[in-house]
C-alpha positions as CSV (number, residue, x, y, z in Angstrom):
1,M,-23.8,-23.8,-5.5
2,I,-24.6,-24.0,-1.8
3,L,-21.6,-26.3,-1.3
4,L,-19.3,-23.7,-3.0
5,I,-20.7,-20.9,-0.8
6,A,-20.2,-23.0,2.3
7,A,-16.6,-23.8,1.3
8,L,-15.8,-20.1,0.6
9,F,-17.4,-19.2,3.9
10,A,-15.2,-21.8,5.8
11,A,-12.1,-20.6,4.0
12,T,-12.8,-17.0,5.0
13,I,-13.5,-18.0,8.7
14,I,-10.4,-20.1,9.0
15,T,-8.0,-17.6,7.3
16,R,-9.4,-14.3,8.6
17,I,-11.5,-14.6,11.7
18,L,-10.0,-17.5,13.7
19,P,-6.4,-16.0,13.7
20,A,-7.8,-12.8,15.2
21,F,-9.1,-14.8,18.2
22,I,-6.1,-17.1,18.5
23,I,-3.3,-14.5,18.1
24,G,-4.8,-12.4,21.0
25,K,-3.9,-15.2,23.4
26,F,-0.2,-15.2,22.5
27,S,2.4,-12.5,23.0
28,L,4.5,-12.1,19.9
29,P,8.2,-11.0,19.9
30,E,8.7,-7.3,19.3
31,W,10.6,-7.9,16.0
32,I,7.6,-9.8,14.6
33,V,5.2,-7.0,15.6
34,T,7.6,-4.5,13.9
35,Y,7.7,-6.6,10.8
36,L,3.9,-6.9,10.7
37,N,3.5,-3.2,11.0
38,Y,5.3,-2.7,7.6
39,I,3.1,-5.0,5.6
40,P,0.4,-2.4,4.8
41,Y,3.1,0.0,3.5
42,A,4.7,-2.7,1.3
43,A,1.3,-3.7,-0.1
44,L,0.4,-0.1,-0.8
45,G,3.8,0.4,-2.6
46,V,3.2,-2.7,-4.7
47,L,-0.2,-1.3,-5.8
48,I,1.0,2.2,-6.5
49,F,4.4,1.6,-8.3
50,P,2.9,0.2,-11.5
51,G,0.6,3.1,-11.7
52,I,3.5,5.5,-11.3
53,L,5.3,3.9,-14.3
54,T,2.2,3.8,-16.6
55,A,0.4,7.1,-15.7
56,V,2.3,9.2,-18.2
57,E,3.9,8.6,-21.6
58,R,7.5,8.3,-20.3
59,P,8.0,6.2,-17.2
60,V,10.9,8.4,-16.1
61,H,8.5,11.3,-15.6
62,G,6.3,9.1,-13.4
63,L,9.3,7.9,-11.5
64,L,10.5,11.4,-10.8
65,G,7.0,12.3,-9.7
66,G,7.0,9.4,-7.3
67,I,10.4,10.4,-5.9
68,F,9.0,14.0,-5.5
69,A,6.0,12.6,-3.6
70,V,8.2,10.6,-1.3
71,M,10.3,13.7,-0.6
72,L,7.2,15.6,0.3
73,A,6.0,12.7,2.5
74,V,9.3,12.7,4.4
75,L,8.8,16.4,5.1
76,R,5.4,15.5,6.6
77,V,3.3,17.4,4.1
78,Q,-0.4,16.7,4.2
79,L,-1.5,13.9,1.8
80,F,-3.7,16.2,-0.3
81,F,-0.7,18.5,-1.0
82,I,1.6,15.5,-1.7
83,V,-0.8,14.3,-4.4
84,L,-1.4,17.8,-5.8
85,G,2.3,18.7,-5.7
86,S,3.4,15.5,-7.4
87,I,0.8,16.0,-10.2
88,V,1.9,19.6,-10.8
89,F,5.6,18.5,-10.7
90,V,5.1,15.8,-13.3
91,Y,3.2,18.2,-15.6
92,I,6.0,20.8,-15.2
93,I,8.7,18.4,-16.1
94,M,6.7,17.1,-19.1
95,L,6.7,20.6,-20.7
């Protein structure tokens, strides 16, 4: 058990902590930095999209609610109102 914990600790150190120290010494090209900035948005989209399709009976309603939420986000509406607005929108189209 101790060997397993030590192996997991080493894997965490190597993959998470060491790159933080090493990458600070290098200067990355601007296109790589731009690419890395989009990774959190892509990961969030991958986590949210299945929930959009399975949140209601018909996936079309969830998809329309997701599109409505994106439109509100493009208009720079606050996050609380995006969530509330898309919930109300989905319930209205389900009537």
